N, C-alpha and C positions, 0 to 999 in steps of 0.2 A: 293152752298153747295152740296157736294157729298153724295150720299146715299150709305151706306155700309150695306149689309145684314149680320146679325150675325147668323152663323150656330151653331147648337148644337155641342158639342165636340163628337168625336168618342169614343165609349165605348167598353169594352171587358169583356166577361164573362170567367174567367179562368177555370171554371168547364166544360163548354161545348165547349169552343174554339170559340164561336160565337163573331164576331165583328159587331157592329151596327154602320153604317156610320153616317156622320154628318146630313143627311136628315132623319134619323130614320129608315132606312132599313138595313137589314143584308147584309153583303158582301156575294155575291154568285157567282161572276165571278171567273172562273178558267182559268189560262193561259195555254199555250201549254205544259208547263212542269208539270202541275197538281197542281200548287199552287193557293190558294185563293188570289185574288188581289183586291185592291181598292185604292181610292184617300186618301192620308194622308199628311198633311203639304205641299200641292201643288204638290205632286208627286204621280205617281202610285207606290204602294209598295206591297210587299207580306204580307199576313196576319200574318205569324208567326213572322216577324220582327216587325210589328206594335204591336202585342200582347206582345212581349218582351219589347218594348219601353214603352208601357202603364203600364206595371208591374214594370219594373226596371229603366226606365228613360234614357235608352241609346240603340243605335242600335249596336248589335254585328256584327262583320264581318261575322261569320259563326254560324248558328244554325242547329241543327240536330233534325229531327223528329225521336224519338226513335223507333216507330213502323213502320217506313218507309212510312206511309200514309201521303202524302204531303198536304192534305187538312184538316188533323186533327191537329187543333191548340190549343188543350187543353194545359194548362201550364204544366201539368204532363207528356206530351208527348214531350216537348221541352227542349233542353239542349244546352248550349253554347259549341262550339267545335272549334278545330283548323281545318284548311283545311284538313289535313291528317285524323283526326278523323272522319270528315264528310264523307270522301271518304270510310272509313272502313265500314260504315253502309249502303252502297249502295246495291241495289238488283242485282241479276244476270243480265248480259247484255242480250239483246234480241237475239243477234246472237251467244250466248253461245252454243257450240256443245257437250260439255261433260255432261251437266246437273248439274254440280257442279261449285260453285264459286272458283276461283283461280286454276282451272284445265284446261289446254289447251293441244292440241295435238302437240307434237314435231315431225315434219315431217322428220327431219334428223335421229332421232333414231327410229321412229315408235312407240313411247311410249307416255304415258300421263305425262305431266310435272306439278308439283305443285310449284307455286310461290306466296308468300304472301308479300304484301307491307305495310310498315309503315314508316311515316316521309320521304317519297319519297326514301326509301331504299328498295331493293328487297331481300327477303330471299327465297332461293331455297331449297326445301325439297325432291328433287329427281325425278327420272323417274320411271314410273310404267307400267307394262303390262296391269294391270286390272284398268279400269276406276273407279270402285267402291272403290277399295283400295285407289286410288289417292284421291277420294272424302273424304274418312274417314281421311286421313292424312291431307288434306287441312282444314277440319273442326277443327281437333285438333290443327293445327298450328294457325288458326285464333283465337281460344279460348285463346291460350297462348300469342299471339302477340297483338291482338286487345283488349283483355280483355272486358270491359263493352261496347265497340263499336262494338262487333262482331254481324254480321247478317248472316243468312243462305242463 
């Protein structure tokens, strides 16, 4: 006769975002991308996907952390998104030289270029001498195009 150890189910607190593992301990491991991870259904999974599954009963393809804090798994901070919507709510790249999202230096013209993307299409908003003006234009464009998925 085989001995099978029955583990307690994983639990989730939607108010705090805390996930309690099968052995009764909170998930605290953070992967290199900054997401909480743990074992669930025989696989290592991200906490936000497990939280969604435990609440709604399915694993969405993409989930967005509204406040961009990858370890904040409160249900109020999670929303289902398309790949494009998820990309809209990203933080500024670490190698950004303009100081603004969607603003890059165009070496051919010697000016600052504003390009905003949505659904894998590029929308160009012009070239600017002044980086701060380009930043203002980029922010306005993001608000119009990205709507509720806009991030600074």
